[in-house]
N, C-alpha and C positions, 0 to 999 in steps of 0.2 A: 608447486604452484597450487594445487589440489590434492585435499586427500578423503579416501571413501566417506571417510569417518565423519566429514563436515558436512553433508545431505540429508537430509529427511526424506521420510518413505516417502512423500508425495512429489520430493523433488526425483530421487530415483524412479516414481512413476512415469513422472514427464521424460526421463531421458530414454526410459525402454522404449515408452509409446511414441516418442519422437524417432529413435533409432530405427523404429521394425518401421515408420512409415517413409524411411531413407530406404529400405527393404522392397516394398510394394511398389514406390515411386520408381526403381530403377525397374524392376521387374514389368513396369508397360502402364503402370496407373496413373496416369499424368496429373499434372497441375495440383498434385495432394503437398509436396517435397516442401512446399514455404511453410507446414506446419513442423516439421520439424525445425526447420531454424526460428519459428519463433517460441516453442518450448525451450529448446537448449538456449536462447538467448535471457527468456526470463527465467532461466536455472544458472548459468553461467555467467551471463553480463551480455555486453554484442562482442568486443575484437577476442574475448577467451573463449567465449563458444567456436565461432572459427574454427579454433584450433583444435579442438576435440573432435569438431565434427569431419572435418575433412578428411582422417586416415579412415573415417568410416564410408563415403563418399567414393575414396578411391575401392577399396574393398568390393564395394558394392558396385561399382562399377566393372570390375573385373568379371563378377556373377554374370553379370548384363553382357558382356562380351561374349563369354564362354556360351551361353544360353542361346543368346540369335546371333552368332557368328555366323551364320550364311547371310546375313542381312545388313548388310551395309552398302552404300551408296559411295566412295573413294571421292568422285569429284566435288560433291558437297562437304565432304570432310575437308579436303585441303583448300576448300575456299574459302570456306567458317574461320578455318584454324589459325592462322596470320592474324588477322584485327583483333582477334578474340588475346592473343599473345597482350598483342600491344595494350590495349584494353586492363589487361591483368597487371602488366609494369604501373599504368597508370594509377591504377588501384591503392600498388601497393604504397605507393607515392602517397598518394589522395589521404590513405587511412592510418599511413606511419605513426605521424606527429599528433592526429584527433583526437582530443579529451574522450576518455567513455562513453561520458552524459550526450558528446556529439555524437559520438559515433553510434550510440543506439538509436540515436532519434535519426539521422542517417539509416539506420538498418528499418529502423521503424516506418520510416517514410517509402521507402522501396518496396516495401514486404504491400503497404496501402495500395500502392499505383500498381502494383503487379497483379493483387487481388482485381483492381478495377479492370486491367487489361483484359485478364484470364476472362472474368464474365462479360466485356465489349465483346469478346470474340465468341462466345457461346452465344449470346443474344444476334451477332451479327455474320449470320452463317454465307450468306453470299459476299461479303466482306472481300475487295477485290486488293491482294497486297501484292506490291512489285517484285518481281522477282532479280532484279540486274545487281552487277558487281556493287552502284554505289547501297544499293539496299542490303548486300550482304554485309559488306564494310559497315557498314552503320549498325548492325543487329550484332556482329560479331563484337567490334567495339564496346558497345552497352553491355554485353553479354560478359565480355573480359571486366569492365568496373565492376559489376554487380556481383559477378559472382567472386570477385577479392574481396568486396567491402562485405561481402555476407552469404556466401555462397546462394546468391541468386536469381544468378543466370536464367533456371529453369523456363520463367515463363517469355520471360525475350528469344530465348533459343526456339521455344515451342510456334513461336509467329512465325520466323525464318522457313522451321521445318512444315510448318502448317500451310504455310505459303504453296511449297512445294509440288503438296497433293500424293505426300509420298504415303505407299501402305504402312498400315502399325506397324509391324515388324521391323521393315526400311528405315522408321522412324526410330524405334528403340535401338536399332542394331547402330545406327549412325551417330545418333545422338550418345550410346554411350562412350565410344571411341573417342570421336571430340574432349565428352567432359574427362575421359580418364587422362588422358594426355594433359587435357587444362591443370586439371589437379595434379596430377603429378609435377605439374612444372610449379605451383603456387608454396609445394610442398621447401624447398628450402625458404622463399620470401617470411614463408610463417614461423621457421627456424630459428633463421641467424637476423631476420630484419625486425620482425613482431614480434617475436619470441614468445611464442604463445601457443606451440608443439614442445613437449621436454615429458620427461620419464613419467610424470605424476596425470600428466592427460592422455597419454598411449595407455595406459595402467587403468585407467577410466576405461579406455576403450574394450580394451580387452573383457570387462564384464559387458561390458554393451554386445560386444558381435555374437553371440547366441539372437539377440534380438535381431538384429540386421535379418542374419540366415532366416528366422521362422516367418519375418516381414518379408523378404522376397519369395520364397514358398508360399506365403498366402496370397501375395501378389500375382503369380504365378499361375493359380489357381484361380482367381477371382478374376482376371484379363478375360473379356468377354464372355461373362457370366453374369453380371450384375449392373444394373442401372449405372453407369461411370456420372453421367449426367448428375444423376440425384448427389450419390454418393462426393461427385467433387465438390458441388457445391454447398455441401455442408461443411465438407472441409474449408470450402472459399469462407463461410461466415467463421470456422472457430476457428482462422488461420488472420481474419481481420479483426476480429476481436483482441488477440494476441498483439496486432500490431500494434494497436491502442493504448493497450496494456504496457506495451514494451517504451513507448511515446511517452506515456504522463508518468510511468517512475522515472 
């Protein structure tokens, strides 16, 4: 599918930067993971980029689980997981035969909507979000579809976890377990149904793993030491611009 010699220095810089963002996000700097999705889609295209990114996400989730292993609320893990599985299956069939240009536009729209949602959540600190089963089922379903179509479930699941008023460590640890299971469940679909994970994409991932590790440890050091609001807003602005670029390309 791909060869390392097919990419320019700028594209490699975008891939390495995007991969480092995955590590930082999984270490606990929330709301920045969309930048990775945007950069990878600009390099590889819509559907193909999800196959490159997915193994990296699985590895980053494993790092997060080991680091935050004592911080997980299993009640909410089991509450969110079943509707997310249903959403993943829906996403598989929605995206299976979609034209690449249409797929990219769907990703771009989800990216832009996600940025808007994140900004609304930051502005409306006292926004009251429901916590019942109907809400968790709906958010799980939407998150499952979004994660299958573009690894874009972060903002939707964040709304659910924020509504529960979890501590930061419980938030990160529970989300890591949820997304490890969900991301692993997506792998067979992307290998056998979408056919966008193969030897060539995995060989590219091998080159990107050092950036993932560096990003994770940078994230661990930065959590609690930086102005996360300003940092996140800068990332959201870049992501929004990237989403527009994906849509018009």
